[in-house]
C-alpha positions in Angstrom: 6.1 24.5 23.8 5.9 21.5 26.1 4.0 19.6 23.4 6.7 20.4 20.9 9.4 19.3 23.3 7.5 16.0 24.0 7.1 15.3 20.3 10.8 16.0 19.6 11.9 13.8 22.4 9.5 11.0 21.3 11.0 11.2 17.8 14.5 11.0 19.1 13.6 8.0 21.2 12.2 6.2 18.1 15.5 6.9 16.2 17.5 5.4 19.0 15.2 2.3 19.2 15.4 1.7 15.5 19.1 2.0 15.4 19.7 -0.3 18.3 17.0 -2.7 17.0 18.8 -3.0 13.7 22.0 -4.1 15.5 20.0 -6.7 17.5 18.5 -7.9 14.2 21.9 -8.5 12.7 23.0 -10.4 15.8 20.0 -12.7 16.2 20.1 -13.6 12.5 23.0 -15.9 13.4 21.1 -17.9 16.1 20.3 -21.5 15.6 17.0 -23.3 16.3 17.9 -24.4 19.8 18.9 -20.9 20.9 15.7 -19.5 19.5 13.5 -22.1 21.2 15.3 -21.5 24.6 14.5 -17.8 24.3 10.9 -18.3 23.4 10.3 -20.8 26.2 11.5 -18.3 28.8 9.3 -15.6 27.3 6.3 -17.9 27.6 7.1 -18.7 31.2 7.3 -15.0 32.1 4.1 -14.2 30.2 2.2 -16.8 32.1 3.7 -15.7 35.4 2.5 -12.1 34.7 -0.8 -12.9 32.8 -3.1 -11.7 35.6 -1.1 -8.6 36.6 -0.9 -7.5 32.9 -4.6 -8.1 32.5 -5.4 -6.0 35.5 -3.2 -3.2 34.2 -4.9 -3.2 30.9 -8.4 -3.0 32.3 -7.4 -0.3 34.8 -5.7 1.8 32.1 -8.2 1.5 29.3 -11.4 0.6 31.0 -12.0 -2.1 28.3 -13.0 -5.7 28.9 -12.7 -8.1 31.8 -9.6 -9.2 33.8 -10.3 -12.9 33.6 -10.7 -12.8 29.8 -7.7 -10.6 29.3 -5.7 -13.1 31.4 -6.8 -15.9 29.0 -5.8 -13.7 26.1 -2.3 -13.4 27.5 -2.3 -17.2 27.9 -3.4 -17.6 24.3 -0.7 -15.3 23.1 2.0 -17.2 24.9 1.3 -20.9 25.9 -1.2 -21.7 23.2 0.8 -19.9 20.6 4.0 -21.8 21.6 2.3 -25.2 21.4 1.2 -24.3 17.9 4.6 -23.0 16.6 7.2 -24.9 18.6 7.9 -27.4 15.8 7.6 -24.8 13.0 10.8 -24.5 11.0 12.0 -20.9 10.7 15.8 -21.3 10.8 18.1 -22.6 8.1 16.8 -25.3 5.8 13.0 -25.5 6.3 12.1 -27.7 3.4 13.8 -29.9 0.9 12.3 -31.4 -2.3 14.6 -34.3 -3.5 12.5 -34.9 -6.6 12.8 -31.4 -8.0 16.1 -30.7 -6.2 15.0 -27.6 -4.4 16.1 -26.5 -1.0 14.2 -23.8 0.9 16.2 -21.7 3.4 14.7 -19.2 5.8 16.1 -15.8 6.5 14.7 -13.1 8.8 13.0 -10.2 7.1 14.7 -7.6 9.4 13.6 -5.1 12.0 9.8 -5.2 12.6 7.5 -2.4 13.7 4.5 -3.6 15.8 1.5 -1.4 16.2 -0.6 -2.4 19.2 -4.3 -1.6 19.7 -5.9 -0.5 23.0 -8.4 -3.4 22.9 -5.7 -6.1 23.2 -2.8 -4.1 24.5 -0.8 -6.8 26.4 -1.7 -9.9 24.5 -0.8 -8.4 21.2 2.6 -7.2 22.5 3.3 -10.7 23.9 2.1 -12.4 20.7 4.2 -10.2 18.3 7.2 -10.4 20.5 7.2 -14.2 20.4 6.6 -14.5 16.6 9.3 -11.9 16.0 11.9 -13.9 18.0 10.7 -17.2 16.4 11.5 -15.8 13.0 14.8 -14.2 14.3 13.7 -10.6 14.0 13.9 -7.7 16.4 10.8 -5.6 17.0 9.9 -2.1 18.1 6.4 -1.5 19.4 4.2 1.6 18.9 1.5 1.4 21.6 -1.8 3.1 21.6 -1.6 6.2 23.8 -4.5 5.1 25.9 -2.8 1.8 26.7 0.9 2.9 26.7 1.7 1.8 30.2 0.4 -1.7 30.1 1.9 -2.3 26.6 5.2 -0.9 27.7 5.2 -3.3 30.7 4.3 -6.3 28.5 7.1 -5.4 26.1 9.6 -4.9 28.9 8.8 -8.3 30.4 9.2 -10.0 27.1 12.5 -8.2 26.5 13.9 -9.1 29.9 12.9 -12.7 29.5 14.4 -12.9 26.0 17.8 -11.4 27.1 17.8 -13.6 30.2 17.7 -16.6 27.9 20.5 -15.3 25.6 18.9 -12.9 23.1 20.9 -9.8 22.1 20.4 -6.5 23.8 17.6 -4.3 22.4 15.9 -7.2 20.6 12.5 -5.9 21.8 11.8 -2.2 22.1 8.8 0.0 22.8 8.1 3.7 22.5 7.6 5.1 26.0 6.5 8.5 24.8 3.9 7.7 22.2 2.9 10.4 19.7 1.8 10.5 16.1 5.2 12.0 15.0 7.0 9.2 16.8 4.8 6.5 15.1 5.2 8.2 11.7 9.0 8.3 12.2 9.2 4.6 13.1 7.0 3.7 10.1 9.3 5.5 7.7 12.6 4.6 9.5 15.1 3.1 7.1 15.9 0.4 9.7 12.3 -0.9 9.8 11.8 -3.6 7.1 8.2 -4.6 7.8 5.2 -3.3 9.7 2.7 -5.5 11.6 -0.3 -3.3 12.0 -3.1 -4.2 14.4 -5.4 -1.2 15.1 -7.9 1.2 13.6 -8.5 1.5 9.8 -6.6 4.9 9.7 -3.5 3.4 11.3 -3.5 0.3 9.1 -3.9 2.5 6.0 -1.0 4.6 7.1 1.1 1.5 7.5 0.4 0.4 3.9 1.4 3.9 2.8 4.8 3.8 4.4 6.5 2.4 1.4 7.5 -0.9 2.8 5.9 -4.3 3.3 3.1 -4.3 5.9 0.8 -7.0 7.4 -2.4 -5.1 8.3 -5.8 -6.1 9.4 -9.2 -4.6 8.6 -12.3 -4.0 10.7 -14.6 -6.9 11.4 -18.4 -7.1 11.2 -19.0 -10.8 11.7 -22.5 -12.2 11.1 -23.5 -15.4 12.9 -26.0 -17.5 11.0 -28.1 -20.1 12.9 -29.3 -22.3 10.1 -32.4 -24.5 10.5 -30.5 -27.7 11.2 -28.4 -26.1 14.0 -28.5 -27.2 17.6 -30.0 -23.9 18.8 -29.1 -24.3 22.4 -25.4 -25.0 21.6 -25.3 -22.2 18.9 -26.7 -19.6 21.3 -24.3 -20.8 24.1 -21.3 -20.4 21.7 -22.5 -16.9 20.5 -23.1 -15.6 24.0 -19.8 -16.9 25.3 -18.0 -15.4 22.3 -19.7 -12.0 22.4 -19.2 -11.6 26.1 -15.6 -12.7 26.0 -13.7 -9.6 27.1 -16.9 -7.7 26.5 -16.6 -8.1 22.7 -13.3 -6.4 22.2 -12.0 -9.0 19.7 -12.6 -7.8 16.1 -13.7 -11.3 15.1 -16.5 -11.3 17.6 -20.1 -11.6 16.4 -21.8 -8.4 15.4 -25.2 -9.8 14.1 -27.3 -12.9 14.6 -29.2 -14.3 11.6 -31.9 -16.9 12.1 -34.6 -18.3 9.9 -38.4 -17.9 10.2 -38.7 -21.6 11.0 -36.4 -21.4 14.0 -36.9 -17.8 15.0 -39.0 -18.5 18.1 -36.6 -21.1 19.4 -33.6 -18.8 18.9 -35.3 -15.9 20.6 -36.4 -18.0 23.5 -32.9 -19.5 24.0 -31.3 -16.1 23.7 -33.5 -14.7 26.4 -33.0 -17.8 28.6 -29.2 -17.3 28.4 -29.2 -13.6 29.2 -30.0 -11.8 26.0 -32.1 -8.7 26.3 -34.2 -7.7 23.3 -34.4 -3.9 23.1 -37.5 -2.1 21.8 -37.0 0.3 18.9 -36.9 3.2 21.3 -34.3 1.6 23.5 -32.3 0.6 20.5 -32.2 4.2 19.3 -31.0 5.4 22.7 -28.2 2.9 22.8 -27.1 3.7 19.2 -26.8 7.4 20.1 -24.3 6.3 22.8 -22.4 3.8 20.8 -21.6 5.8 17.6 -20.3 9.2 16.8 -19.3 10.9 13.6 -21.4 8.4 11.6 -20.5 4.8 12.4 -17.3 5.3 14.4 -17.5 3.5 17.7 -17.5 5.7 20.8 -14.4 4.7 22.8 -16.3 5.3 26.1 -18.4 2.3 25.4 -15.9 -0.1 23.8 -15.6 -3.3 25.8 -18.3 -2.4 28.3 -20.9 -4.5 30.2 -24.5 -4.4 29.1 -25.5 -2.9 32.4 -23.0 0.0 32.0 -24.3 0.7 28.5 -28.0 0.5 29.5 -27.5 2.7 32.5 -25.8 5.4 30.4 -28.7 5.1 27.9 -31.3 5.5 30.6 -33.0 2.1 30.1 -33.6 -0.6 32.7 -32.5 -4.2 32.1 -32.3 -7.3 34.3 -29.1 -7.5 36.3 -28.1 -10.9 34.7 -28.2 -9.5 31.2 -25.2 -10.6 29.1 -25.9 -9.0 25.8 -28.2 -6.3 24.4 -30.0 -7.3 21.2 -31.6 -4.9 18.7 -33.8 -6.2 15.9 -32.9 -4.6 12.6 -34.8 -4.4 9.3 -31.9 -3.7 7.0 -28.2 -2.9 6.5 -26.4 0.4 6.1 -27.8 4.0 6.7 -30.7 4.0 9.1 -29.6 0.7 10.7 -26.6 1.6 12.9 -26.4 -1.8 14.5 -25.5 -3.3 11.2 -22.0 -1.9 11.7 -19.1 -3.1 13.9 -19.7 -2.8 17.6 -16.8 -3.9 19.8 -18.9 -4.2 22.9 -21.8 -6.3 24.2 -24.5 -5.3 21.7 -25.8 -7.4 18.8 -28.0 -6.8 15.8 -30.8 -9.4 15.1 -32.2 -10.5 11.7 -34.7 -13.0 10.5 -34.6 -14.5 7.0 -36.7 -17.0 5.0 -33.9 -19.5 4.2 -30.2 -19.9 3.6 -30.4 -18.1 0.3 -31.6 -15.0 2.0 -29.0 -15.6 4.7 -26.3 -15.6 2.1 -27.4 -12.3 0.6 -27.7 -10.7 4.0 -24.3 -12.0 5.1 -22.7 -10.5 2.0 -24.4 -7.1 2.8 -23.2 -7.2 6.4 -19.7 -8.2 5.4 -19.4 -5.1 3.2 -18.9 -3.2 6.5 -16.2 -5.6 7.6 -15.2 -7.2 4.4 -12.7 -10.0 4.3 -12.7 -10.6 8.1 -14.8 -13.4 9.6 -18.2 -14.9 9.7 -19.7 -17.9 11.5 -22.3 -20.6 10.7 -24.2 -22.9 13.1 -25.4 -25.8 11.0 -25.3 -29.6 10.6 -25.6 -29.3 6.8 -22.2 -29.6 5.1 -23.7 -28.4 1.8 -24.7 -25.1 3.4 -21.2 -24.7 4.7 -19.8 -25.2 1.2 -22.2 -22.6 -0.2 -21.0 -20.1 2.4 -17.4 -20.6 1.4 -18.1 -18.2 -1.4 -18.6 -15.3 1.0 -16.0 -12.6 1.2 -14.6 -13.6 4.6 -11.1 -15.0 5.3 -12.3 -17.1 8.2 -15.6 -19.0 7.9 -16.2 -20.7 11.2 -18.6 -23.6 11.8 -20.3 -24.4 15.1 -18.1 -22.2 17.3 -17.8 -18.7 18.7 -16.2 -16.2 16.4 -13.9 -14.6 19.0 -12.4 -17.9 20.1 -12.7 -19.5 16.6 -11.2 -16.7 14.6 -8.2 -16.3 16.9 -7.5 -20.0 16.9 -8.5 -20.7 20.6 -11.4 -23.1 19.7 -10.4 -24.1 16.2 -7.4 -25.6 14.4 -6.3 -22.1 13.1 -3.0 -20.9 14.4 -3.4 -18.7 17.5 -3.0 -15.1 16.4 -4.0 -11.6 17.4 -3.4 -10.3 13.9 -6.1 -11.6 11.6 -5.6 -10.8 7.9 -8.6 -9.8 5.7 -7.1 -10.5 2.3 -7.5 -8.2 -0.7 -11.2 -7.9 0.1 -10.3 -5.8 3.2 -7.2 -4.2 1.7 -4.9 -6.6 3.5 -1.7 -8.3 2.1 -2.6 -11.5 3.9 -5.8 -13.5 4.4 -4.5 -15.8 7.1 -3.9 -15.6 10.8 -0.4 -14.0 10.9 2.3 -16.3 12.2 6.1 -16.5 12.2 6.0 -17.8 8.6 4.9 -14.4 7.5 8.0 -12.9 9.0 10.7 -14.8 7.0 12.2 -14.6 3.6 12.4 -18.0 1.9 15.3 -18.5 -0.4 15.2 -21.2 -3.0 18.3 -23.2 -3.8 17.5 -24.9 -7.2 19.7 -27.4 -8.9 19.7 -27.8 -12.6 17.7 -30.8 -13.7 17.8 -30.3 -17.5 20.4 -29.8 -20.1 20.3 -26.1 -21.0 21.8 -26.7 -24.4 19.2 -29.2 -25.5 16.1 -27.9 -23.8 14.0 -27.7 -26.9 15.2 -31.0 -28.3 14.6 -32.9 -25.1 11.2 -31.3 -24.5 8.4 -33.7 -25.8 5.8 -30.9 -25.5 7.8 -28.6 -27.8 6.8 -29.4 -31.4 7.5 -26.8 -34.0 9.2 -28.6 -37.0 8.9 -25.4 -39.1 11.7 -23.9 -37.0 14.1 -26.8 -37.3 16.0 -25.6 -40.4 15.5 -21.8 -40.0 18.6 -19.8 -39.2 19.7 -16.2 -39.4 18.9 -14.7 -42.8 16.3 -17.2 -43.8 15.9 -21.0 -43.8 18.9 -23.1 -44.7 18.9 -26.8 -45.8 18.5 -29.3 -43.1 21.8 -30.4 -41.7 23.6 -27.1 -42.4 26.1 -26.3 -39.7 25.5 -23.0 -37.9 28.4 -20.7 -37.0 29.2 -18.3 -34.3 29.5 -14.6 -34.8 33.3 -15.1 -35.3 32.8 -17.5 -38.2 33.9 -20.5 -36.3 31.7 -23.7 -36.4 29.4 -24.0 -33.3 30.0 -27.2 -31.3 27.3 -29.8 -31.5 27.1 -30.2 -27.7 28.8 -28.6 -24.7 32.0 -30.1 -23.6 31.7 -31.6 -20.2 34.4 -31.1 -17.6 36.7 -34.1 -17.0 35.9 -34.0 -13.3 33.3 -32.3 -11.1 34.6 -29.5 -8.9 34.8 -30.3 -5.2 34.0 -27.5 -2.9 35.6 -29.3 0.0 39.0 -29.3 -1.8 41.4 -26.6 -3.1 42.5 -28.9 -6.0 41.9 -27.2 -9.3 41.0 -23.8 -7.7 43.1 -20.7 -7.3 43.3 -18.7 -4.1 42.4 -15.0 -4.3 46.1 -14.2 -4.3 46.7 -16.7 -7.1 43.8 -15.2 -9.1 45.5 -11.8 -9.0 48.9 -13.2 -10.3 47.8 -16.0 -12.6 48.4 -14.1 -15.8 44.9 -15.0 -17.0 43.2 -12.4 -19.2 39.7 -12.0 -20.3 39.0 -10.5 -23.8 35.9 -8.9 -25.0 34.3 -8.8 -28.5 35.0 -11.2 -31.4 38.7 -11.5 -30.7 37.9 -13.5 -27.6 36.7 -16.3 -29.9 40.0 -16.7 -31.6 42.4 -19.5 -30.6 45.6 -17.5 -30.8 44.5 -13.9 -31.3 46.7 -11.5 -29.3 45.3 -8.5 -27.6 46.2 -5.2 -29.3 49.1 -3.5 -27.6 48.7 -0.1 -26.1 50.5 2.7 -27.8 52.1 5.8 -26.4 52.0 7.6 -29.8 49.5 10.6 -30.1 46.4 10.1 -32.3 46.5 11.9 -35.7 43.2 13.7 -35.6 43.1 14.3 -39.3 43.6 10.6 -40.1 40.9 9.8 -37.5 38.4 12.2 -39.1 39.1 10.8 -42.6 38.5 7.2 -41.2 35.2 8.2 -39.7 34.0 10.0 -42.8 34.9 7.0 -44.9 33.1 4.7 -42.5 29.9 6.9 -42.6 30.0 6.9 -46.4 30.3 3.2 -46.6 27.4 2.7 -44.2 25.2 5.0 -46.4 26.2 3.1 -49.5 28.1 6.0 -51.1 31.3 4.0 -51.5 
């Protein structure tokens, strides 16, 4: 009974959050660019001031990752994000094309639902709060139950900072009693207009099934290919730094290393030198039994854990300075568990003959994380161009996947929601930004004469249609007529003067419209110059005469008369 009471209360909380969030959305839609920027700057300030404390809360509550790296994630989600989007136009006129006479105007999409994962519980909440406000939308968060406290704290800090700087009340909300019924209720709430889903495949799939627009991400399984022209030392340095960043909890992090036969020895030696521990087949099997359950699902107990923690639990002995565990693999798929995603400090290791084999292997590996990310370490631009054909939305060159994919070490926009395109069942293949949270209206001026489109179009050349009219082809020069029998004008009659929206001259007020005496006819009589509208009659209809008229009309149509 207590569980039922909890679920009911959590659902009611969601209904209240959605209702209040809708009001806030309507209010912030009227804010100008200066007001929005002031709010965001204050949110960034508060996020930085609490970056460490939020990181500590996240590690303590979930057990995932490292405090120093989660602190930097909070910095990425606030300061680095702001520097990237501060000049982005998301209010009013955002673009104008004077040649084609088109004006683009931004409007908010409406109340957002933000799903937050346990692996990045505070940075994702900070990130989504800021991009929501930047695009003038309110947002309500659904936290992962195992990270509810730290997510709620991050959302509360962002809310207080936003309101302090002038944002409407209830602009940022968060479920304090997380439950599946509450999350489902929020997904299907009529107030929510878009879902930003960052989480497991099941949650993302549910978001896309909610009957409204969703921005979801898929699982990653990023291979890192060290090609023969690569600087091996730098490549290994980048990979180790990336895979150990927050103990591998970023979905863009490397999952496999691929090298060639010609540089295998150098790569292995460098990996060992920098803290990589190559496991034996027996040790690999022991570790895999810990990491996976129910097939290839990651065991949450070992997500974002140190190599020492994993090795100890598996009953194997490793050097204290080990940074990553590496398991050589002979294939992909069933029988090769390390070929799947591992959000922790464990890597698969492959050796290929050349870049052709690396291409094929990368495609196989990406099938288990299709559309997400892969990385190359090479000095050969032609190899890079060959790999652009791979089914990955982010193809990173000479950088770590964790930092490169999220935009920390590349020119990509900083983001903690990484689209996987249609390969991964995602509606977006980019790093999600405020531009994905706006509707863009197009104001388009007429640039061509509608009445003479065909005649003025040099690409339209069908002389056989020039003299064809209704009922067959008439001699050239024959004047066409309207359905009323009146000659059609050769060209539209231009008004004597253009209307002026800034003046009331020539326009009727609403009251004058009602009393102007103007009438609007329908049918052919509206074409006549002086035709009077038929007068209404109070006389009853003679049903016999009406029946006779109908019968006569039917006979005429049949050709009997």
